[in-house]
N, C-alpha and C positions, 0 to 999 in steps of 0.2 A: 627221188632222194628220200631217205628215211628221216622222219621227224624225230628229233632227239628230245627225250625227257631226261633232264639233268637234275638229279637230287642236289639240294643245297645242304652243306654242312657248315653252319655258322659256329665259330669258336671264339670264346673269350676266357682268358686265364686257363687255357688248356682243356676246357670242357664245353659241351654243347650249350649254346645260348641263343637268345632271340632279341632283336633290337626293338625296344619300345620307346615311348616318349620319355620315359624315365631313364633310359639307357639300356645296357645289356642285362637281361634276366636269364637265370639258368633254365635249361630245358632238361626234364627228367627222363625223357625217353632214352632207351638204350643205356640206362644207368648214367646218363650224361657223358658217355664215352663217344667222342667223334669218330674214332677209328672203328669201333664196333658198329656205329651207324653206317659208315661207308662200306664196311664189309658186308653188311646185310643188304645194302642197295646193290652192290656188285653181284651178290648171289642171286638177287631178283632179276638181274639182267642189265643193270646200268653200265654204260660204257664210259661215261664221263661223270665226275663228281665236281661240283662247284664248291670250293672251300673259301669261306670268308673269314679273314683274320680281323675280328672286330676290334682287337686292341690296336691294330694298325689304323683302322678307320677312325677310331675315337680318340686314341692317344698318340698316334703317329709313330708307333713302334711295333715292328714285327715280333710277335711272341708265340706264334704257332707254326714256325717252320718245321719243328719236329713232327707236328701233326700232318703237315703237307707231305713230308717225307714218308711217314708211315702209311698214309692213304695212297700215295703213289705206288706203294708196294703191295696193295691188295688186289690189283688186277684191273684198275680203271685209269683213265687219263684224268689228270687234275687240271681244272681251270681255277687258278688262284686269283682271289679278289680281296678287296678291303681298303679301297682308297689309295691304290698304288699310284705314285706320282713321279718316280725317279728311275733312272737307269740302275742305281744300286738296289732298289727294291725289286725291280724286274729280275735282275741277276740273282738276287737272294732266293726268290721264289723258284726260278728255273733250276738253280743249283740244288734246291731241295726236292726237285723231281716234277715240278709243274710242267705240263705240256703247253699250256696257254696261260697268259696273264691278262687280266682285265685292267686297262688303264682307267683310273678313277676319274670321274667327271671334273673334280677340282683341278686336275692337271690341264684342262682345256683353257684355263686362264692364260697359260704360257704357250702361246701358239708356236713359237720357234722350237721350244723344247718338245712339244707334242709332235710336231712334224718330224723332228729328228728321231724320236722313239718309234714312230709308226714306220718310217722308212727303214730303220735298222732291223726291226723285229718281224715285220711282215705277218705271216699266218700265225705266228706265235703270240700275237697281240690282238686283243679285242678292245674296242673303244667303248667305255661305259657311258651311258646317257641316263642319268637319274632325272627324270622329267616330272614336272608338276604342270600339266597342261602344256603351254608353249614356252615354259621356262625351265632351264636346267638348274636344279637345286641340290647340290651334293649333300647327302646326309652326313651330319657330324661336322659340317663346315659352315659356321654362322657367317652370314654376310656375303657368301659367294653365290651369285646368280648370273646366268647367261641366257640370252635369247636363243631358244632351241633352233629355230629355222635359219637364223642368221649364222649360227655356229655350224649348222649342217652345210650351208653354202660354202663356207670356208673349208670344212672337212672334205667336201667333194673333190677338192684339188689334191688330196693326199691318198696314198695307196692303202686306205683302211681295208682290212681283210673282212671284218664283220663288226656289228654293233651288239652290245647288250643293253636292251632298253628296259629300264625299271621305272614303273609308275610309282613314285615315292608316296603318293597318297594311298596306294593299295598295298604296298609292301608290308608284310607282317600281318595283314588282315586277310580275311577270307571273303572278299567282296566281288570276286571275278576279275579277270584280266582286262587290260585296256586293248581291246581288239582293234579299235579304230587307230589308236596310236601305233601299234605294231605294224598294221597294214600300211599306214601312211609312210612310216619310216622306210619300210622295205621297198615300196613302190617308188618313192622319191629318190632314194639313194642308190638303188639297184645293187645293194650289198646285202649279204645274208644278215638276218636279224634274229637274235635270241631274245625272247620275251620273259619278263619276270614281274612279279607283283600281283597278289590277289588270287592266285590260282587255287580253286577249291577242290577240284576233282576231275573225273574223267571227261565230263561234258565240256569243261573249259579247255582241256587239252585238245579234244576233238575240234572245238571251234577255232583254236589257234592253228591247228594243222590244216584246217580247211581254207585258211587264208592264202595258201599257195606256197610255192617253193621259196619265195623270198624270206618267209618266216621259217627258219630251219629248226627251231627247237624252243624249249621253255625250261627255265629254272624253276623248280618246285621246292618250296621250303616247308612252311608250317603244316600244310595239309598232310605231308608224309609222316609227320610226327603225331598227327591227331586223327589217324584212321584211314587215310588213302592208301590202298594197296598198290605198290609199285608194279608188281607183275600185271595186275589188271590194267593199270594205266598204260604200260608199254604195249600190251596186247591191243588196247583200244585204238592206238594210233599206228599200229604196225602196217 
């Protein structure tokens, strides 16, 4: 199975942005244009683009559906994210052209609702796990915490297609990925895992790919905007 390198395109107020402790800050690469960034990544060989609507994540309102629609038209499949919690938000993202939607970690508080969404959408839905050690802490949601392994025991009874595992302490930084966390999640759940957070470059991607088939890919954000060559990265894990 091919290891997927999935570029992240984080969007706030219609332009490229990055989440910091102070909130969303503009990213100047590609002139701040998220569609130009996605087009460049597709030209370099990306088959998936991870689009994060930071306005949805931080303010609870989809404001980047036009960006999702435009990126879906440049030749890659879109994985839409940004704290998605409802059927209406999933429908909106898919109607805009997303091939897959990431269910935000905050939604896991509502077990009945999560079970219904997972059963309804199957392969078109990934379950997001924003983890801080053994605790799920959704970014942008003050006071929401869940025990990771207890939550996974419950999720084991649902037809979850795959997980997106984000180490919240590493996300937006360049400190290296949580290899142990990704491996433990893949081996314990027996479901495909996409890793995110902290990826610096080619060696980190090789290390993730070496974990085995359970870790099917990685979302790469900041590094791609600060010097990592996507063609080189794709070649390294081919």
